[in-house]
N, C-alpha and C positions, 0 to 999 in steps of 0.2 A: 830816818823819819820817826817823828814822835809816835808813841804807842797809841795815843788817841786817834791820830790820823790814820794809822794802819787799821784800827778797828772800824773806823768810819768807812774806809775804802772797802773793807770786806763786807760790811753791811750793804752798801750800795750795790756791790757786785752780786750779792745774793738776791737782792730785790730784782735787779735786772734779769737775772737768770730765771727767777720765778715767773716774771712777766712773759719772757720768751717762751717758756715751756707751756704756758697756759693760753697763749694766743691761738685763736681759731684759724689764722691765716698762715703766714710763713714760719711761725714758730712751733706749730704743732707737728703731729706725726700722722696726720690723716691725709685724705685725698687732696685737701687744699694745698698741700705743698708737695704732693707726689710721694709721700712717705707711706710706709706700710700701715694699714688700718686694722690689722688683725687684732691687736691688743686693745686699741682704742674703741673699737666697735663702730667706726665711721664707714658709711657706704656712700660713695659719690654718685649722684645721678647725672648721666651723661647723655644729653640730647643728640640725636643722630647727626645733625648738621654742625655741631660744635667740635672744635679741635680738642679741647680739654687741656689739662696741665701737663707740662713737661713732655711735649711731643718729640718723637724720634725724627720725623720727617714732615714735609709739607703734605697736604692732602693728595691722595691719588684716587679719590672717589669719582666715579663716572656719573655725571649729573643726569644722563639720559636714562639711567636705570632707576626703577622705583619698585617698592613692594608695599602691599596692603597688610595692615596688622590683623592678627587673629588671636582670639582667646583660646588657651589650651582647654581641652575637655578634661573634666575631673578636677577642676581647680577649686570647686566648692566642697569637696570631701574633707572630712575632719582630718587633721594631721597632728600627730603627737608632738610634744615639745622637742625642740632641737632637730626637727625634720624639715626638709626642703622638697620642692617639687622638681623632678627631673624629667626631661624629654630626651629620648634616644636620638642620636645624631643622624640616623637614617630614616627618621619619621617623615613620611610624605607631607608636604605643606609646612614643615618647620621653617624652611627658607623660601624666599621669593626673589623676584627680580623681573627684568624685562628680557624676553626671549631674544637671543642673538646679541645681547649687550652685556658685557662684563660689568659688574658693579665696581670693580677696582682696576686701575691700570697697573698691572704687575710689573711691566717693563719699566715704567716710570719709578716704581718703588725700588727696583733693583738699581737704577741709575742713582737715585738719592743716596743709597747706601754706598755705592761705588765712589761717590764724591765725598763721603764722610767715613773713612775707615774706622775711626774711633767708635762711631755709632754702630757700625757693622759688627765690630767686635762685641759691643755690649749686647746687641740684639742676639748674636750667636750664643752668648753665654746664657741667655734666658731660654733660648730654643734648644740648648744642649747639642749644638753642632759646631763645626769649625767655621771660622769667618769666611773661608773660601767656599763653603757649601751654601751660603745664604742665597745666592741666585737660584741654584737648583732647588733649594728648599721652597722658596717662594713660588717657583713655577709648578711645584708639585701640589700646591694648595688650590682650592676652588673658590672663585669669587661669587659670593651670594649676599643677600640682605636678610637681616633678622626679621621675623614676622611677630615675634614676641619680645617683650622687655626681658632682657637676659642678664643674669648675674655672672660676673667674671672677676678674675684678678687681672687688673690692668697694670702693665709695667711701663713706667715713664723713663725718661732719660734726664738726669740732672747731675751736675758736677762731674761729668765724665763717667758716670756709672748708672746702671739700671736701678730704678726704684720700683715699688709695688704698692698698690692700694686696691681695696675692694670697690667695685663699681657695678652699676646697673646700666646697661646699654639699651637705649630706646629702640623699640621696633622700627625698622627702616634703616638701621645702622648697617653700613657696608662692611663686611668682614671677609677674611679668607679662612676657610675651614680645611682641616686635614681629612685623611681618608676614612676617619671614623665620625666625621661630621662635627668635630669640636672646633669652635672658633680659636684661631691662632694669631690673627693680626687684625687690628682695627685700622681701616683704610684712611680714615679722616686724619690720622696722626702717625701712622706707621708703627704704632706701639704693639709689641708682642703681647699676646693674651695667654692666660692659663686658667684652668678651672678655679672656681672660688674656694675659699677655705673657711672652715668653721671659725667663729669668732669667740673671744674669751670673755666678752661682756655684752650686755644688751646694746644693740647698735642704734645709731641715729643716722638719718640720711642728711646729706648736705647737697647743695645745688637746688635749682628750681625744678619742681616736678612738672612734667608736661601734661596736657589735657588727657584724661583717661588713665593716668597712672594709678595702679593699685598694687600694693605689695603682695596681695594674694594671687595676682596674675603673673608675677615674676617667676621665671623658670631658670634652671641651669641645664646646660646640654651635657648629657652623659654619653660616653663613647658608644658607638654602635657595636654590637657583639662581633660583627665581621666587617672587613673593609668594604667601603661603599664604592661601587663602580659607577653608579648613576644616581644623582639626586633628583627627586621628584619635586618640582617647584611650582609656585603659583604666580601668575601675572596679576597686576592691579585690576585688570578687567575680568578676572575670574577664570581665564584660560589657564591650562596646565601644560607644563613642558618638562622635558628631561635634560639635565646637564651632566655630562661626563666629568668625572673627577679630574682636576688639573686643567680643564678646558676653560677657555675664556668666552664661551658662548658661540663659537663658530660652528659647533656640532649640535647645538640645541635643536630639538624637534618636539612637536606637540605630542601630547599623550592624553589618555582618558583621565577624567576626574577620579581620584581614589575613593574607595568606599568610605573612608573616614578622613575627610579633608581637614579636620581640626585635630592636630596631634594630641595624643593623650598624655597627661602629666601624671606621674606616679610619685608617691611619697618616697623619699630617699633619706637615709641617715648620713649626715656629713661626716667626714673624717676630721680629726683634729689637725691643726696646722703643725708643720714641722718645727722643731726647736730652732729658733733663730740664732741661738748661741752656737749651734753645731751645723752649719750649712754644709751641703755636699760639696765635694771638691769640684773645681771648674774642669771643663774638658781639657785635654792635652793642648799645649801651646801649638800654634800654627803660624809659621813665618809669613804666610800669605794673608792678605787682607781683602783681596778681591781676585776674580779670575778674568778671563778674556772677555766675558760677557758684560763687564762693568767698565765704567770710565771714571776718570778723576785720579787723584793722587793715590799712591799705593803704600805710602808710609806716613806715620803720624806718631805722636807721643802716646805710648800706651797708658791705660788708666793706672791709677796709683796701685801699689802692690797690696794695699789693705782692702781693695774692693772685693766684696764677696758677692757671688751670684745669688739670686733669690732662690727659695726652695723649689724643688721640682714639682711638676704637675701632680696633683693628688688623684686626678681622674674622677673621683666622685665627691670631692670635698665641696663645702659651701653651704650657704643657707640663704633664703630670701629675706629673712628678717621681717620686722614689722615697723610700721610707722603710722602717721596720721592720714595717709593717702587714701584710706578706705579699703574695701575688700571684704569678703565674707569669711575669710580665714586668716588669722594673724599668726605668724610664726615668731618664735623667739630664738635668739642666738644661744649656742651652748654655753654652759657655765664654765668659768675658768678652772 
């Protein structure tokens, strides 16, 4: 090939690459394509009823359950730079729902994974468990609904591997929480969740903000200091009830209104994200992809060998960031 043609081809390829890397949709590294947004500073706003990008499964949300939003107390206090607002996972009123109705169909979620062993393996890699442990893990979680707009790291499924991006889940979103009250699964898409991470640049929000959204009212859930046996939750009509951990609402019973029905948000310093160049090793290989509680095929082509699991939960990482949505206190993401 003539030298001029070679040079022309190289120039065209470079231009195409530049366009792809600068695109805000499928060519970027943010929530729009399910990629990690830690470095790019992108935070994806996810309405409660929408599936969102790169879902693991179909929705398992129980439409009969609903929750009323609440503003965290202490949200107007001044916050230093790079700080976020955290609410402990055992705070009464942090979660809501309808008494005796689970916000998520856990058994349906288990069946979806049983029918898709590759997704079950990817989910397990994020949760740091064996694929065969996924059914028991899901049953150990508690179905609830958020009552506050909540910042998380959302893990999607794309190209046979898990992805990650920073997201704010709208109040009313159905989730499964662990015994420390930390959201672990988003029921509208089956995506595993982990605590948010500090960002390396000033963030921007993507997606359409819902009515009432304010960055100053966004919280992150910090682990309760002790395992939670009973979650104190609020119904849309203002009645209060208790739900035992791991229960799907069958043991719910009414309780008295707590002294502080609006959970208190305290200023928290986020931790820096893990080095993406040195991710932790995946859990030991497990020949099983499902147990007797699941249905569907039991074998499938494994993900490519170069697939790396996302960083582990940081526990206290994350920030609520700032945007043009309003609010009395604006926060900024950590500097790189």
